[in-house]
N, C-alpha and C positions, 0 to 999 in steps of 0.2 A: 668089675670091668672099669677101667679108667677112661674118662672122657678125653678124646684126643684133639679137641679144638679149644682155642682160647675163649675166654669169656668176653663176648662182643656185645656191648650194650646191656649186659646183665639181664638177659632175656628172662622173662617170667618162667619159661619152660625149663631153663637150666637150673634156676633157683628151686623150682618145685622138685626137680630130680634130686637135688642135694638134700632137700628137706626130707624127701621120701627115703633116701638112703640112710640118713642118720636115724630116723625113726625105726626102720626095719632092722638095722644092725644092732641098735640098742636092745631091741626085743629079743634078738637072737642070743644075747648074752645071759638070758635068764637061767638061773640055777635053782633047784628046789630049796626052799628054806621055810622055816616055821614063822609065819608072821606074828604069832603070838609071843615069840621070844626073840625080839630084835637084839642084835649084838651091840654092845656099847663099850667104850673105854672104861677100864676099871680104875678105882683109886689106887695110887701108888705106882702106876705105870705112866711112862711118857705119853703126853697127849699133844697132837699137833696144833699149831696156831690156826685160827679161822682161815678157810680157803681164800686164796686170791684168785682173781679172774685173769685168764690169758685170752687175748683177742686174736682171732685168726680170720683168714679169708680162704676161699677155695683156690686150689691150684689145679689146672686142667691138663698139665703136661709135665713130663719128667725128662731126665737126661742131664748130662754134665753141663752143657751150654745153658740150658734153662735154669739150672740151679745157680750157675755163676751169675746170671742176670738177676736172679732174685736177691742174692747177696749184695750185689752192686747197688740194688735199689733199697737196701736197708731191711731186707726180709730174710728170714731163715727158712729154707725149704724143710718141711716137716711131714710127718705121716701120723695118722690116727688109725689104730687097728684094734681088732677084737681078740680077746684071748679068753675063751669061755671058762676054762677050768685051770688056768695056770700052766697048762701043758701044750695045748693045741691052738695055733693061730687061726684067725678068721679073716673076714673082709677087711680091706684097708682103704683109706681115702687120703688123697693128697691135699695138703693145706700149706699155707705160709703164715708165720708169726713174725712179729716185729723184733728185729735184732736188739734194739735198745731195751725192750721189756725183758727179754729172756736174759740178756747180759746182766741187767740189774738184779734179777732174781738169783742167778747163779753166783754173782759177786756177794750178795747178801748172805746166802745160805751155804755156799760151797757146793761143789758138784755132787758129792755123795748125799747130802741132805736134800738137795733139789730133786734127786732121783727117788727119794722115799716120801715125797710130799704130794698130797692130792691137790689138784687145781680145778677150778671151773673153767671150761673152755667155751667161749662164745664165738661162734662162726658167723661172720657177717659178709654181705656181698662186697663191701669195701670197709676199710678200717674206720673211716669217719662216717659211716652210714648208720642209720637207725634200723635198717633192714636186717633183722636177725634171722639166720637160717636155722640155727640150732644152738642149744645150750646144754652141754653135757659135762659130767665130771670125768676127769682123766688123771692118769698117773704118768709122769715122764719115765720112759723105760730106758732109753739110750740118749746120751749126749755126746755128739762127735765134735771135738774141738781140734783146732790146728795146734800141733805139739810145739811149734816155735812161737806163735803169736797169741795162743789162747782164744783166737777168734772162733765163734760158734758157727759150725758148718751145717749141722743137721740136728734135729730133735725128733725122737720117736715117742709118741704117746700111746698109752693103752686106755681104752674106755674102762671106767670103774664104777658101774652101777652097784647098788647095794647087794645084789645077789651074785656078784662076781667073786671068783677066787683068783688071786694074782700072785705070781711067783716074784719075790722081791729080795734083793740083797739089802738087808737092813743095817745101817751103820752102827758101829759100837762106839760108845762114849765111856771112857775109863774115869772112874771117880775113886776117891779114898786113898790116893797115893800118899797123902800127908800123914795118915795114921796107920798105914800098912806096917805090921811088925817086921816083915822081911826087909822092906825098903828102909825102915828106920835103923836097921842093923847094918846098913851099907850095901845091901844087895841091890841088884838092878832089875828093871822091868823088861821082860822079853815079850813084846806084843807080837803074837803070831797071826791074829786075824783082825782085820779092820771092819769087816762086815760078815753077816751070817745070812744064809739063804732060807727063807720061810715061804710057805704057802699061806697067804693072808686073806681073810675075808675083807672085802674092800672098805667096809665101814669101820674097821679097827686096825688099819695099817699103822704100826708104830713109826714115828718119825726117826727114832733111834732106840737102841737098847743100852741101858746103863750096866756096866760091869763094875761091880763093887769090889775093890781090892783091900778094903779096910781090915780084913781078917786074914789075909794071906801072909804066910811066913816063908822063910827061906826054903826053897826047893818045892814049894807048893804050886799048884796050877789050877786053872779053871778050864773045864771042857764045855762043849756046846750044850750038853745036857744040863749044866749048872745054871745056865742063863734063865733069869726070871722074865717070862713073857705071858701075855694073855693066853689062857688055856685053849682058845680057838685057833691059835697059830700052830701050824704044822711044820716042824723042822724037817728039811729035805736034804740034810747032810748028816753024817754020822754023829750021834750024840757024844761019842767018845773022842771026837776030834778036838785037840787042844786049841784054846783061844789065847791064853796068856799064862806066863810062868814067872815066878820070882826066882831069879838065878842068883848063884853065889857071887861074891865079890870078884871083880876081874883080877887077873894075875898081876897087873901093874899096881892095882890098889892093895893087893895082899903084900907085895914087896914093900910098899910105902909104909904099911902098918908095922912091919918088922924094923 
């Protein structure tokens, strides 16, 4: 249930309510796992950079006019919610983050990599306060930007404790174009997918997946089942769906060759 009154004086009661909510909702995410066998990133697979911290404050009301005021004040209206198993949503809480911080992160990483990166979220009573309500790990789930200006309008975060499973569109990074036999023969690269959806344990979310083109010849393709990922990741699209293909030379190029 969302609080329907503004934070007046940052009363102790409201702050205790928020702290209680964050603690309870984090516990609600628990999924069975074997503590004797923690999941870790494996050698040879992309590993994310150390987590950065995003600072937030509670937001006690929603609506178009409220969100407009938040943006005018240099804040991005945001939501943190729970997703226990990558399929079903849970409780949510309204927060606001600093526009300048989110804009800097998105500009540095690009929107697709920002959405596959884990962050530490520190919720304070005020941005410049030492009064920390909660500190949790989160994954950005959605980034809503103005199509004309690229202004960041909203961000949705998912809680990402170690025992959570999260459904993620993992970005694809293509490598090996310079040595691909097909491309060296004058064929061209037909990129079909820019990301692939996986169900990922929160502790081993890949920042991206490398697609190695170095052995692809003319007419050959890679499908989702060919991608090399951590064995704990579960592909939730068809393994036979194509990702990339080396196509024959374009008609215009063939005429030039003659």
